[in-house]
C-alpha positions in Angstrom: 0.0 0.0 0.0 1.4 3.4 -1.0 1.4 6.4 1.2 -1.3 8.1 -0.9 -3.5 5.0 -0.7 -3.1 4.8 3.0 -4.1 8.4 3.4 -7.1 8.0 1.2 -8.2 5.0 3.2 -7.7 7.1 6.4 -10.1 9.8 5.0 -12.6 7.1 4.1 -13.0 6.4 7.8 -15.5 9.3 7.7 -17.9 6.8 6.0 -19.7 4.1 8.0 -17.9 0.8 8.3 -20.4 -1.1 6.2 -20.3 1.5 3.4 -16.5 1.3 3.4 -16.6 -2.5 3.1 -19.0 -2.3 0.1 -17.5 0.7 -1.7 -14.1 1.5 -0.2 -11.9 -0.3 -2.7 -13.9 1.2 -5.6 -13.4 4.7 -4.1 -9.7 4.2 -3.6 -9.2 2.8 -7.2 -10.9 5.8 -8.7 -9.0 8.3 -6.6 -5.6 6.6 -7.3 -6.4 6.5 -11.1 -7.0 10.3 -11.0 -3.9 11.1 -8.9 -0.9 12.8 -10.4 2.4 10.9 -10.7 4.4 10.9 -7.4 1.5 12.4 -5.6 1.8 11.7 -1.8 -1.0 13.7 -0.3 -4.7 13.9 -1.3 -5.7 17.2 -2.8 -7.4 19.5 -0.2 -10.6 19.6 -2.4 -10.7 15.8 -2.5 -10.1 15.4 1.3 -12.8 17.9 2.1 -15.3 16.2 -0.3 -14.5 12.8 1.3 -15.1 14.0 4.8 -18.3 15.9 3.9 -19.5 12.9 2.0 -18.8 10.6 4.9 -20.6 12.7 7.4 -23.6 13.0 5.0 -23.7 9.2 4.5 -23.5 8.6 8.3 -26.4 11.0 8.9 -28.6 9.4 6.2 -27.7 5.9 7.5 -28.7 7.0 11.0 -32.3 7.8 9.9 -33.6 4.2 10.6 -36.5 2.9 12.6 -39.3 4.9 14.2 -38.4 8.6 14.3 -40.0 9.4 17.6 -38.5 6.6 19.6 -35.1 7.1 18.1 -35.3 10.9 18.8 -36.5 10.3 22.3 -33.6 8.0 23.0 -31.1 10.5 21.7 -32.6 13.2 23.8 -32.4 11.0 26.9 -28.8 10.2 26.2 -28.0 13.9 26.0 -29.8 14.5 29.4 -27.9 11.6 31.0 -24.6 13.0 29.8 -25.3 16.4 31.3 -26.7 15.0 34.6 -23.5 12.9 35.0 -21.2 15.9 34.1 -22.9 18.1 36.8 -22.0 15.6 39.5 -18.3 15.2 38.7 -16.9 18.0 40.9 -18.6 16.4 43.9 -17.2 12.9 43.4 -15.5 12.7 46.8 -18.9 13.2 48.6 -21.2 11.2 46.3 -19.1 8.3 45.0 -22.0 5.9 45.0 -24.4 8.2 43.3 -21.8 9.3 40.7 -21.1 5.6 40.0 -24.8 4.8 39.6 -25.3 7.9 37.3 -22.4 6.7 35.2 -23.8 3.2 35.1 -27.2 4.6 34.0 -25.6 6.6 31.2 -23.7 3.5 29.9 -26.8 1.4 29.9 -28.9 4.1 28.2 -26.1 4.7 25.7 -26.0 1.0 24.7 -29.8 0.8 24.4 -30.4 -1.3 27.5 -33.3 0.9 28.7 -35.0 -1.7 31.0 -31.9 -2.3 33.2 -31.2 1.5 33.1 -34.7 2.4 34.5 -34.2 1.3 38.2 -30.7 2.7 38.2 -31.7 6.1 36.8 -34.8 6.1 39.0 -32.9 5.7 42.3 -30.4 8.4 41.2 -33.3 10.7 40.3 -34.8 10.2 43.8 -31.4 11.1 45.5 -30.8 14.1 43.3 -34.3 15.4 44.1 -33.5 14.9 47.8 -30.4 17.0 47.4 -32.3 19.8 45.8 -34.9 19.6 48.6 -32.3 19.5 51.4 -33.4 16.1 52.6 -31.1 13.1 53.4 -33.2 10.5 51.6 -31.8 7.0 50.9 -28.6 7.6 52.9 -27.3 9.7 55.8 -25.2 12.0 53.6 -25.1 15.5 55.1 -26.5 18.3 53.0 -25.5 20.5 51.3 -22.9 18.7 49.2 -19.8 20.7 48.8 -17.4 20.3 45.8 -14.0 18.6 46.0 -10.9 20.8 46.7 -10.0 21.1 43.0 -13.3 22.8 42.1 -14.1 26.3 43.2 -17.9 26.3 42.9 -21.1 26.3 44.9 -22.6 23.3 46.6 -24.4 20.8 44.4 -27.6 22.3 43.1 -26.7 25.3 45.4 -27.7 27.9 42.8 -31.3 27.7 41.6 -34.3 25.8 42.9 -35.5 22.2 42.5 -37.6 22.7 39.3 -34.8 22.4 36.7 -33.0 19.3 38.0 -36.4 17.7 38.8 -37.6 18.4 35.3 -34.4 16.8 33.9 -34.6 13.7 36.0 -38.4 13.2 35.6 -38.0 13.6 31.8 -35.1 11.1 31.8 -37.0 8.5 33.9 -40.3 9.1 32.0 -38.6 8.7 28.7 -37.0 5.4 29.8 -40.5 4.2 30.9 -41.9 4.9 27.4 -39.0 3.2 25.7 -39.1 0.2 28.1 -42.7 -0.3 27.2 -41.9 -1.0 23.6 -41.1 -4.5 22.4 -38.1 -3.5 20.4 -35.5 -1.5 22.3 -33.5 1.4 20.8 -30.2 0.8 19.1 -26.8 1.4 20.7 -25.3 4.9 20.4 -21.8 5.9 19.7 -19.2 5.8 22.6 -18.2 9.3 21.4 -21.0 10.6 23.7 -18.8 9.9 26.6 -16.3 12.4 25.4 -18.8 15.2 26.3 -18.8 14.2 30.0 -15.3 15.7 31.0 -15.9 18.6 28.6 -19.1 19.5 30.5 -17.9 18.6 34.0 -19.5 20.9 36.6 -21.5 22.7 34.0 -24.9 23.2 35.7 -27.3 25.3 33.6 -29.0 26.5 36.8 -25.9 28.4 37.8 -26.6 31.2 35.3 -22.9 31.7 34.9 -22.8 32.5 31.1 -22.3 36.2 31.8 -19.2 35.5 33.8 -17.8 33.5 30.9 -16.7 30.5 32.9 -14.9 27.9 30.7 -17.5 25.2 31.6 -20.4 27.4 30.7 -18.7 28.4 27.4 -17.9 24.7 26.6 -21.6 23.8 27.2 -22.9 26.6 25.0 -20.5 25.8 22.2 -21.4 22.1 22.3 -25.1 22.9 22.4 -24.9 25.1 19.4 -22.8 22.6 17.4 -25.2 19.7 18.2 -28.3 21.7 17.5 -27.0 23.0 14.2 -26.1 19.4 13.4 -29.7 18.4 14.2 -31.0 21.0 11.8 -28.5 19.8 9.1 -29.5 16.2 9.6 -33.2 17.1 9.3 -32.4 19.0 6.1 -30.5 16.0 4.6 -33.0 13.3 5.6 -36.3 15.2 5.9 -36.6 13.3 9.2 -37.7 14.8 12.5 -35.9 12.4 14.9 -33.2 15.0 15.6 -35.7 17.7 16.3 -37.4 15.4 18.8 -34.1 14.8 20.6 -33.3 18.6 20.6 -36.8 19.3 22.1 -36.2 16.8 24.9 -32.9 18.6 25.8 -34.6 22.0 25.6 -37.1 21.2 28.4 -34.6 21.6 31.4 -33.3 24.8 29.8 -36.8 26.3 29.7 -37.3 25.1 33.3 -34.2 27.1 34.4 -35.6 30.2 32.8 -39.1 29.6 34.3 -37.6 29.1 37.8 -35.8 32.4 37.7 -38.3 34.5 35.9 -39.9 35.9 39.1 -36.5 37.0 40.4 -35.6 38.7 37.1 -32.6 40.4 38.6 -30.8 37.0 38.6 -31.2 36.7 34.8 -28.7 38.5 32.6 -29.1 39.4 29.0 -26.7 36.6 28.2 -28.8 34.1 30.0 -32.0 35.2 28.1 -30.1 35.3 24.8 -28.8 31.8 25.4 -32.2 30.3 26.1 -33.6 32.2 23.1 -30.8 30.8 20.9 -31.6 27.3 22.0 -35.3 27.8 21.3 -34.5 29.2 17.8 -32.2 26.4 16.9 -34.7 23.7 18.1 -37.5 25.4 16.1 -35.2 25.4 13.1 -34.4 21.7 13.6 -38.2 21.1 13.8 -39.1 23.2 10.7 -36.3 22.1 8.3 -37.5 18.4 7.9 -41.0 19.6 6.8 -39.5 22.1 4.3 -37.2 19.3 3.0 -40.2 16.9 2.5 -42.1 19.6 0.7 -39.2 20.2 -1.6 -39.0 16.5 -2.4 -42.7 16.3 -3.1 -42.5 19.2 -5.4 
């Protein structure tokens, strides 16, 4: 294998594994035939086209099965990732609950919704107890302060109980709906786990966007990228599953805004702009599939 062929095959990893197995050799043969003598690197235009084509193919291949159950599962995965990330700075005080939250995420991620349901349920009860200031399920003293390496407030120390309760109720309720179905959701990519350390300690209820904290900025950037991806996927496939997932994730963000709307002095323009941006992007993800279907029919 030449250096050029090896690099072409590396770029083809943007495509799904099955697609590469069926068409990869044909792709490489065409690319090598059109290459210049002694060429060692793919042309930038070719490399870009391969990456974009691979992402497009992955998105189209992902639009399988019932849209609403697939979208609901994706949204629940996103909530489970954020719920786990919020707990990481308090690991020293809540080792058991952090471990159970991580176990619930892995089970949900791999599509094992029935085993995940009792695990996520017991974590939801404990997290609700923390927001209410009650030592349910164990004798842990409240409030829960962060570990020494993290300079932040106590767990759920900023904001009321509505936002974390909404997130946990939606997570458990979604699992109940999925568990009632005969066919469970398919496994998701392990790449979701990469978002956990990126979002560690990023609690939307802190309303710290105006301060420009790194965790808040990381969360906002990741939200924008994923929601834009949901709109793009809806445009390419005319499928609403990504809009459903985005809507599930939006509910806790709306709960944060609702919880603080009476004490408007706690809300900054940045917080309101952030929630407005999320709503606009979710609406765009919801509208785009219908426009795409209309274009196809015309």
